[in-house]
C-alpha positions in Angstrom: -0.1 0.0 0.1 1.5 3.2 -0.8 0.7 6.8 -2.2 2.0 9.3 -4.6 3.2 12.9 -3.4 4.4 15.5 -5.6 6.1 18.8 -3.8 7.0 22.0 -6.5 7.5 19.1 -8.6 8.7 20.4 -12.1 10.3 19.3 -15.3 10.9 21.1 -18.7 7.7 23.4 -19.3 5.6 21.0 -16.9 5.1 22.5 -13.2 5.6 23.4 -10.2 3.0 20.8 -9.4 1.7 20.0 -6.1 -0.3 17.0 -5.9 -1.2 13.5 -4.3 -2.6 10.2 -5.3 -3.5 7.9 -2.1 -3.3 4.9 -2.4 -5.6 2.2 -4.2 -6.8 5.8 -5.4 -7.0 6.3 -9.7 -6.5 9.7 -10.7 -6.5 10.4 -14.5 -4.4 13.0 -17.0 -5.7 14.7 -19.8 -4.5 17.4 -22.1 -3.5 18.3 -25.5 -0.7 16.8 -27.6 2.4 18.5 -26.4 1.2 19.7 -23.1 3.8 17.0 -21.3 1.9 14.3 -20.2 4.7 12.0 -20.9 7.4 14.4 -19.4 5.4 14.2 -16.5 5.3 10.5 -15.9 9.0 10.1 -17.5 10.3 12.5 -14.3 8.1 10.9 -11.8 9.6 7.8 -12.6 12.7 9.8 -12.2 13.9 8.9 -16.1 14.2 12.6 -16.9 15.9 15.4 -14.6 13.4 17.1 -12.3 12.9 19.6 -9.7 11.0 19.5 -6.5 10.1 16.1 -4.8 8.2 13.2 -5.6 7.0 10.8 -2.4 6.0 7.6 -2.4 4.5 7.3 0.9 6.8 9.3 3.0 10.1 8.1 1.2 11.7 11.1 -1.2 12.7 9.6 -4.6 16.1 11.9 -3.8 16.7 9.0 -1.0 16.5 5.9 -2.9 19.0 4.7 -5.7 17.3 5.1 -9.1 16.3 1.5 -9.8 14.5 0.7 -6.4 12.4 4.1 -7.1 11.5 2.6 -10.2 10.7 -0.7 -9.0 8.1 0.9 -6.7 7.3 3.7 -9.0 6.9 2.1 -11.9 6.0 3.7 -15.8 4.1 2.0 -18.4 4.9 3.5 -21.7 2.9 4.1 -24.2 5.5 2.1 -26.6 7.4 -0.9 -24.9 10.9 -1.4 -25.0 11.9 -4.8 -25.6 15.6 -5.9 -25.0 15.5 -9.6 -26.8 14.6 -11.7 -29.2 11.9 -13.8 -26.9 8.4 -12.2 -24.4 9.6 -15.1 -22.1 12.9 -13.7 -21.6 11.8 -10.5 -20.0 9.8 -11.8 -17.3 12.7 -12.8 -15.1 9.7 -13.2 -12.1 7.9 -15.3 -14.5 4.0 -14.6 -15.5 0.4 -14.9 -13.0 -1.2 -17.4 -15.9 -4.5 -15.8 -14.2 -3.5 -12.2 -15.6 -2.5 -13.7 -19.1 -5.9 -15.4 -19.2 -7.3 -12.2 -18.4 -5.5 -10.3 -21.3 -6.9 -13.2 -24.1 -3.1 -13.9 -24.3 -2.3 -18.0 -23.8 0.4 -19.4 -21.9 2.5 -19.9 -25.2 2.7 -16.4 -25.2 6.3 -16.7 -23.1 7.9 -18.5 -26.1 6.4 -16.0 -28.7 9.0 -13.9 -30.8 8.5 -10.3 -29.8 9.0 -9.8 -33.5 6.0 -11.6 -34.3 3.9 -9.5 -32.3 0.9 -7.2 -32.8 1.1 -3.7 -31.1 -1.7 -4.3 -28.9 -0.3 -7.9 -28.0 3.2 -5.9 -27.0 1.7 -3.3 -25.3 -0.7 -6.1 -22.8 2.6 -7.7 -22.4 4.5 -4.7 -21.5 2.1 -4.2 -18.7 1.9 -7.6 -17.1 6.0 -7.2 -17.6 5.5 -4.3 -15.1 2.8 -5.4 -13.1 5.0 -9.0 -11.9 7.3 -6.9 -10.1 4.6 -5.3 -7.8 5.0 -1.7 -8.0 3.2 0.3 -4.5 2.4 3.1 -7.8 1.8 2.8 -11.1 2.2 5.4 -14.0 0.3 4.7 -17.0 0.9 5.9 -20.3 -2.3 5.1 -22.5 -2.0 1.8 -21.7 -4.6 1.5 -23.7 -3.9 3.5 -26.6 -3.4 0.4 -29.4 -5.9 -1.8 -28.5 -9.4 -2.3 -29.6 -12.5 -1.9 -26.9 -12.7 -5.4 -25.4 -9.0 -5.8 -24.8 -9.0 -2.3 -23.6 -11.8 -3.3 -21.1 -9.8 -6.4 -20.3 -7.0 -4.0 -19.3 -9.3 -2.1 -17.2 -10.5 -4.7 -15.3 -7.1 -6.2 -14.6 -5.7 -2.9 -13.1 -8.7 -2.2 -11.1 -8.2 -5.3 -9.2 -5.0 -4.7 -8.8 -5.2 -1.1 -7.5 -7.8 -2.2 -4.7 -5.8 -6.0 -4.2 -2.9 -3.9 -4.0 -3.8 -0.5 -2.7 -1.7 0.9 -5.2 -1.7 4.3 -6.6 -2.2 4.9 -10.3 -1.6 8.0 -12.3 -3.2 7.1 -15.6 -2.8 9.3 -19.0 -5.7 8.7 -20.9 -7.5 10.8 -24.0 -10.4 9.0 -23.8 -13.0 10.8 -21.9 -15.1 7.6 -21.5 -12.5 5.7 -19.9 -11.2 8.4 -17.6 -15.4 8.6 -16.5 -15.0 4.5 -16.2 -11.4 4.3 -14.0 -11.0 7.2 -12.3 -11.7 8.8 -8.8 -10.1 12.3 -9.9 -9.5 13.9 -13.0 -6.9 16.6 -14.3 -6.1 18.3 -17.3 -2.6 19.2 -17.9 -2.5 22.6 -19.6 0.4 25.2 -20.0 2.5 23.6 -17.3 -0.3 23.1 -14.9 -2.9 20.8 -13.4 -6.3 22.0 -13.4 -8.7 19.1 -11.3 -12.4 18.6 -13.6 -14.0 17.1 -10.0 -14.4 14.3 -8.3 -16.4 11.4 -7.8 
């Protein structure tokens, strides 16, 4: 169980920001192309330079080694990276067979060549790869952007269960207002470097 808290947080043309995501809460962010949504997530994940501070619960990003922070506060990028030919080589902790099935992927997916996977298959597999590390905070950059409606709903359902069962904090970038309405407890628009809250459910 963990929360995410940003204090005076800024990167490039985004910020400074002060915002929190509670344990078991999903907060969505939308914004125009180029507004800095991906830059914000990458900075929170400590992949890009930033000013101010991010906290996972009461532990500051600056107080943790970068690899440890990125295991706890994990980014699922819109375009996943693969460093080996076989899918299974990227799952050092194995894979949850139930989660595979929930995302309409067969057990044999672990033996697939990455090159033979569709964009949507790679996106679902990259999400599973991250979940297998059991992060306390998930930074989701349009995690269903390459998926059809059926697989989008599968991902939403799995992430909802993960959020509640693990009491994880989710910061989810989405351009889909319908999705935002389904998954978010709070919703912000990123505009001119600032987050503007759109209401609370």
